[in-house]
C-alpha positions in Angstrom: 29.6 -73.2 -1.1 30.1 -69.4 -2.2 29.2 -67.5 -5.3 31.4 -65.4 -7.1 30.0 -62.6 -9.5 32.1 -60.4 -11.9 29.7 -57.6 -13.4 31.6 -55.7 -16.1 30.7 -53.1 -18.9 29.6 -55.9 -21.4 28.9 -59.3 -19.6 28.0 -60.9 -16.2 30.2 -63.8 -15.2 30.0 -66.0 -12.2 31.8 -69.0 -10.6 31.4 -71.2 -7.5 34.1 -71.2 -5.0 34.2 -74.6 -3.3 36.6 -76.3 -0.7 39.2 -73.7 -1.9 38.8 -74.3 -5.6 37.0 -72.1 -8.6 34.3 -74.0 -10.6 33.7 -71.6 -13.7 29.9 -71.0 -14.2 28.3 -69.2 -17.2 28.2 -65.7 -18.5 25.4 -63.4 -19.8 25.8 -60.4 -21.9 24.5 -57.4 -19.9 21.6 -56.7 -22.9 20.4 -60.3 -22.5 19.9 -60.0 -18.5 16.3 -60.3 -17.3 14.8 -61.1 -14.0 13.1 -64.5 -15.4 16.4 -65.5 -17.2 18.4 -65.1 -13.9 16.0 -67.0 -11.7 15.7 -69.7 -14.3 19.7 -70.2 -14.1 20.3 -69.4 -10.8 17.6 -71.4 -8.9 19.5 -74.4 -10.1 22.5 -73.6 -7.9 23.0 -75.0 -4.4 22.2 -72.0 -2.0 25.5 -70.3 -1.3 26.4 -69.3 2.2 28.2 -65.9 0.9 28.1 -64.2 -2.4 31.0 -61.8 -3.5 30.2 -59.4 -6.4 32.6 -56.9 -8.1 30.6 -54.4 -10.1 32.4 -51.7 -12.4 29.4 -49.4 -12.0 25.9 -48.8 -9.9 23.1 -49.5 -12.5 19.6 -50.8 -12.4 20.7 -54.2 -13.8 23.1 -54.6 -10.6 20.2 -53.8 -8.4 18.4 -56.4 -10.3 20.8 -58.9 -9.9 21.0 -58.3 -6.3 17.5 -58.5 -5.9 17.2 -62.0 -7.7 20.0 -63.2 -5.2 18.2 -62.0 -2.2 15.1 -63.6 -3.4 16.4 -66.9 -4.3 18.6 -67.1 -1.2 17.2 -64.9 1.9 20.1 -66.1 4.2 22.9 -65.2 1.7 25.8 -63.0 2.9 26.6 -60.6 0.2 30.0 -58.9 0.2 30.3 -56.0 -2.5 34.0 -55.6 -2.9 35.7 -52.2 -3.2 39.3 -51.3 -3.8 41.4 -50.4 -0.7 44.6 -48.6 -0.3 46.3 -51.8 0.8 44.9 -55.2 1.4 45.9 -58.8 0.4 49.3 -57.9 -0.3 48.9 -55.0 -2.8 49.5 -51.4 -2.2 47.2 -49.3 -4.4 49.1 -46.7 -6.4 45.9 -44.4 -6.7 46.0 -41.2 -4.9 42.2 -41.8 -4.2 42.2 -45.8 -3.7 38.6 -46.2 -4.0 38.7 -44.8 -7.5 40.7 -47.5 -9.0 38.3 -49.9 -10.9 37.3 -52.8 -8.6 38.2 -55.2 -11.9 41.4 -53.7 -12.0 41.7 -53.9 -8.2 41.0 -57.6 -8.1 43.1 -58.6 -11.1 46.2 -57.3 -9.1 45.0 -59.2 -6.1 44.7 -62.3 -7.9 48.1 -61.6 -9.7 49.8 -61.1 -6.7 48.2 -64.3 -5.0 48.7 -66.6 -8.1 51.6 -65.4 -10.3 55.3 -64.5 -10.4 55.8 -60.8 -9.8 56.5 -58.2 -11.2 54.0 -58.3 -13.8 51.9 -56.6 -16.3 48.1 -57.1 -16.4 46.2 -56.0 -19.7 42.4 -56.3 -19.4 41.3 -56.5 -22.9 37.5 -55.7 -22.7 35.1 -52.9 -23.4 38.1 -50.9 -22.6 41.7 -51.7 -22.3 43.6 -51.3 -19.1 47.3 -52.2 -18.3 48.5 -52.3 -14.7 51.9 -52.9 -13.3 52.7 -54.3 -10.1 56.3 -54.8 -8.6 57.9 -57.6 -7.0 56.8 -56.2 -3.6 53.1 -55.9 -4.3 53.2 -52.3 -5.1 51.0 -51.4 -7.9 53.0 -49.0 -10.0 49.6 -47.3 -11.7 48.1 -47.9 -15.1 46.8 -46.9 -18.4 43.3 -46.8 -20.0 42.5 -46.9 -23.6 39.2 -47.8 -25.7 38.8 -51.5 -26.5 38.7 -52.8 -29.7 35.1 -52.4 -30.2 34.7 -48.9 -28.9 37.8 -47.7 -31.2 35.7 -49.2 -34.2 32.7 -47.6 -33.2 34.4 -44.2 -32.5 35.7 -44.2 -36.0 32.2 -44.9 -37.3 30.7 -42.2 -35.2 33.3 -39.5 -35.7 33.8 -39.8 -39.5 31.5 -39.7 -42.5 32.9 -42.4 -44.5 33.7 -45.2 -42.3 31.2 -47.7 -41.0 31.2 -50.1 -37.8 32.3 -53.6 -39.0 31.9 -56.7 -36.8 33.6 -59.1 -39.0 36.9 -60.5 -38.4 39.6 -60.5 -40.9 43.1 -61.7 -41.5 45.3 -59.1 -39.7 47.9 -57.0 -41.7 47.9 -54.4 -44.5 44.5 -54.3 -46.2 42.8 -53.3 -49.5 39.2 -52.4 -48.2 38.3 -50.5 -45.4 36.7 -53.1 -43.3 39.8 -55.1 -42.8 41.8 -51.8 -42.7 39.8 -50.9 -39.5 39.9 -54.3 -38.1 43.8 -54.3 -38.4 44.6 -50.8 -37.3 42.5 -51.2 -34.0 43.9 -54.6 -33.3 47.5 -53.2 -33.9 46.9 -50.2 -31.9 45.9 -52.3 -28.8 48.7 -54.8 -29.3 51.1 -51.4 -29.5 49.9 -50.1 -26.6 50.8 -53.4 -24.4 54.1 -53.7 -25.9 55.0 -49.9 -25.6 54.2 -50.2 -22.0 56.4 -53.3 -21.6 59.1 -51.9 -23.5 59.6 -49.0 -21.1 60.1 -51.0 -18.1 63.6 -51.4 -16.5 63.2 -54.9 -15.8 61.2 -58.1 -17.5 57.8 -58.5 -16.4 55.4 -61.3 -16.5 52.6 -60.4 -18.9 48.9 -61.4 -18.0 46.1 -60.9 -20.6 42.2 -61.4 -19.4 39.1 -59.9 -21.1 36.9 -60.8 -23.9 39.4 -59.8 -26.6 42.6 -61.2 -24.8 43.1 -64.2 -27.2 42.8 -62.2 -30.4 45.3 -59.5 -29.1 47.8 -61.9 -27.7 48.1 -63.3 -31.1 49.6 -60.0 -32.3 51.9 -59.6 -29.6 56.0 -60.2 -29.8 56.0 -61.8 -26.4 53.9 -64.7 -25.2 51.5 -63.8 -22.3 49.5 -65.7 -20.0 45.7 -65.8 -20.7 43.8 -65.8 -17.6 39.8 -65.3 -18.4 38.9 -65.6 -14.8 41.1 -63.2 -13.0 38.8 -61.2 -11.5 37.1 -64.1 -10.2 40.1 -65.3 -8.7 40.6 -62.0 -6.8 37.2 -62.4 -5.6 38.1 -65.9 -4.5 41.0 -64.4 -2.5 39.1 -61.8 -0.7 36.5 -64.5 0.4 39.1 -67.1 1.4 40.8 -64.0 3.4 37.4 -63.2 5.0 36.5 -66.9 5.9 
């Protein structure tokens, strides 16, 4: 059994890779992570032979996660995945390949392995990233924008009269501020994705992932594929290749 860990800006997700299949695990918000909680949840797992982890940054929380893994499974082989210039059939477009976010890299790897190309990948999380990959597995570059929550918080922090609202509203022109902010940020995200697609010379498969994928997908004029486990699928490709 192998354990896959996707450590993002907002949450920690994990899944089990066994007999070539992905068994979805649980997720914890980063603010909820404690040593006690991780030990309590993970000690129920069958000890993994290998652990593949993708982390968007190095933080004390990442150190804690790795410490707990070694504490519970001293013999586990830990693989911290990093972006590469070329691997798993994907050509990285970045001038400095290691500067591409590992979550974006693994999403490209997963799409190259599991979906029809060319494709547009939109990760709708803390940030919204949009990456393009052509029919030959060549990354065409990407874009980065604030996610829905970051857009709302930036309005609250940058203006005197606007507040941060967590409530969901009916999307559309609104007659009060909370709903207007909700729709404005949501339409901005959807507009970014649709604008990128409109500039492509050929049709692309659209694949969404991330915590806000479904809410943004509902506002798009094109029906996307929603794959919440795209980064974990990329990790599975890496581990299978290294077997």
